[in-house]
N, C-alpha and C positions, 0 to 999 in steps of 0.2 A: 439702660443699665440694669433693669430688673432681671434680664435673662442671665446676668452674671452672678446673681445672688443665689445662695443656697436656700433650701427650704427652711433651715434653722434661722437664717438671717431674715427671711421674709416673716417668719413667725415672730421674731424679735421686734421687727418694725411694727407689726400689728399690736403686739402686747405692750410695748413701750408707748406706742401712740395712744392706746386706750388708757393707760395709766396717766399719761400727760393730759389727755382730754378731761379725765375725771378730776385731776388736781387743778387744772386751769379753771374749771367751772366753780369749784368750791373755794379756791384760794388764788392760786397763780403759781408760776414757776415751772410749769410742765416743760417748757423749752430748755430748762436746765438738763432734762433727760434726752430730749429729741435732738438738740444740736450736737452734743457729743456723739450720739448714735450715728447721725448722718455723716459726720466727719470720719468716724471709725469705718463706715461702710465705703469710704473712698471719695466722698465729695469734698472739694476744696472748701475751706471755711466760709468764703464769701457766697459760694453757691449753696452751701448748707443753710446759711442765713436766709437766702432768698427762697429756697425750697420749703423751708419750715413755714413760710407765710401762707402757702397754699393750704397746708394742713390746718393751720390756725383759722383760715377763712372758712374751710369746710366745717370745722368744729363749731365755730361761733354761729354759723348759719343754722346748724342743728339745734344748738343750745338756746338761742334766742327764740326760735320757733317753738321749742318745747315750753319755755317760760311763758310765752304769749298764750299757748294752748291751755296752760294751767292758770290763766288769768293774772299772771305776774307780768304786767306790761311795763316796759321801761319808759314809754311815753315821751312827752316833750322834754322832760328833764335830760334824758339821755341824748337827744338830738342837740340840745343846747350845749351840753358838755362836749359832744363830738365836734361842734363848730370850733371850739377852742383847740381840741386835740389834733384834728386833721392837718392844719398847717404845720404843726410841729412834726407830725408823722412824715410829711413830705420832705421836710428839711433833714430829718434823721435818716430816712431811707436814701436820700441823695448822697449824704455824707458817707454812708456805709458802702456805696458803690465805688467810692473814690479811693478808699484805703486798700493797702496790700493785705494779703492773707496773714502775714506775720503781725502787722499792725492791728488787724481786726482781732486776732487771737489774744493779743496783749490787752487791748481795750476791753474785750469781752470779759476777761477775768477781773480786771480792776474795777470796771464800772458795775458789774454785777455784785461784787463784794460791797462796794460803797452803798449801792441802792438797797441791797438786802438788809444791811445794818441800819440804814435810815428807816426802813419800813418796820424793822424789829422794834425800834424805840418810839415809833409813832403810836398815838392813842386817840381815842375819841375825845375831842376837846370841847364838845358840847354837853350841856346838861339836859336831863329829861329823857323820855323814851325815844328810841330811834324813829325817824320819820319815814313815811311813804314819800318817795321822790316827788310826787306831784303836789305834795303839801309844802314843799320847801319854798320859803319866801326870803331867805337870807341873801346877802350880797354875793355877786358872782365875780367881783374884782379879784380877790385873792385866789379862789378856786379856779377861775378862768386861766390865770397865769400858770397855776399848778398843772392844769390839764394840758396846756400848751407845752410845758417842759416835759411832762410825762409822754406826750406825743413824740417829741424829739427822741427821747430814750427808746420808746417802743418802735419807732421807725428805724432806728439804728440797730438795735439788738433784739428786741421783743422779749427775750427771756427775763422773767420777773416783773414785767410791766403790770401784770394783774395785781401784784402786791401794791404797786404805787397808785393805781387807780382806786383800789380799796382804801388806801390811806387818805386820799382826798375825800372819798365818800364818807369815811368816818369823821373827818374834819367837819363835813357838812351835816353830820348826824343822821345819815341815811341808813335805814334798816338794810342789813346785808343780804336778806333774801331778795328784795327788790334791787339792792345794790349790785348783786351779781348779774342780774339781767341788764342793768345799766352798764356795768363794766364790760360785758361781752358785746354790747351794742357799740360802745365807743371804740373798742378794739377792732370790731368788724369794719367800721368805716375807715380808720386809718390804715388797717392792714390791707384793705382793698386797694388803696392808693399805693401803698408800699410795694405790693405784689406787682403792680403795673410797672413801677420804676425798676424793680429788680429784673423783671422779664425783659424790659426794654434793653437792659444792659447784659442780657444773656446769662443771668445768674439764677436761673430756676431749672431744676430737673423735674419736669412735669410728672413723669411716671413715678418717681420715688415720692414726690410730694403727694400725689393722689393716693398711693398706697398708705403712706403715713396718715393722711387725712381720714381714710376709712377707719383706722384705729382710733384717731382722735374723736371722730363722730360717735363711735361706740361708747367711749369714755364720757363724752359730753352728755349723751342720753342718760347714762346712769347718774352722772353728777347732778343734773337738774332735778332728778327724782329725789335724791338725798337732800339737796339744798332746800327744796320746798317742804319736805317732810320734817327735817330736823330744826330748821329755823335759825334766827340771828345769832344766838349765843353759841350754838354748835359750830356755825361757820367761823365765828371769831376765834374759837379755840383751834380750829383746823388751820386758819391763817397763821396764828402764832406758832404752832408746831411746824408748819411748812417753812416759814421764814427762818426759824432757828435751824432746822435741818439743812436747808439749802445754804445758809450762811456758813455753817460748819463744813459742809462739803467743799465749798469754794475755797475756804481758808486752807483745808487739807490739800486740795489740788494745787494750790500755789506752792 
């Protein structure tokens, strides 16, 4: 399909991919940009949904590696959270392969609005300074269920799932510098499984996904630098602004 794209379209894929990767690392919602782009460039909505997963996987591989290089290691906490999220991701991706393109477009709009508004009104429910993930000793019962539900959403749509993971991390009072590394690790695991499911059903355009992924990786590289340099409070402000912006965009698009 790439041979049918103009130079301008290819530049748009790289630029929007880089913007999405940067936003995804700091907050979430980058797929609100990339999904419409892929559909505009001619991919059916279901294929755009699957193709976007390859770009997300490439982006998160870059970002998690960068965080670990900078000694921000998601560690055992992220693996435990991923154990809850991955089964949900499998269910969500499987459901996404069953719906028609028109059903997916409708559910995409409705679910993203609901989830964005939910995230907008979520807050840090814990007292005290934010924790390093490895020092967390609280219950996993409620958060585990939340990660499972987030996995279903992420497997189905992906767009905005970063906001939801950060909401659970704020609930657990996790510092958002480390929390972003945790978020990206969780999404890496369930996106890997989701990509296999979409590919099995012929819903991945590998060339387009790889091109978009290059852009995402560039943005992710920049995003990790900013996240580590600016810290928890800055990231929280970015998340708030991003959620408000994307919620308004979705309401206008409706």
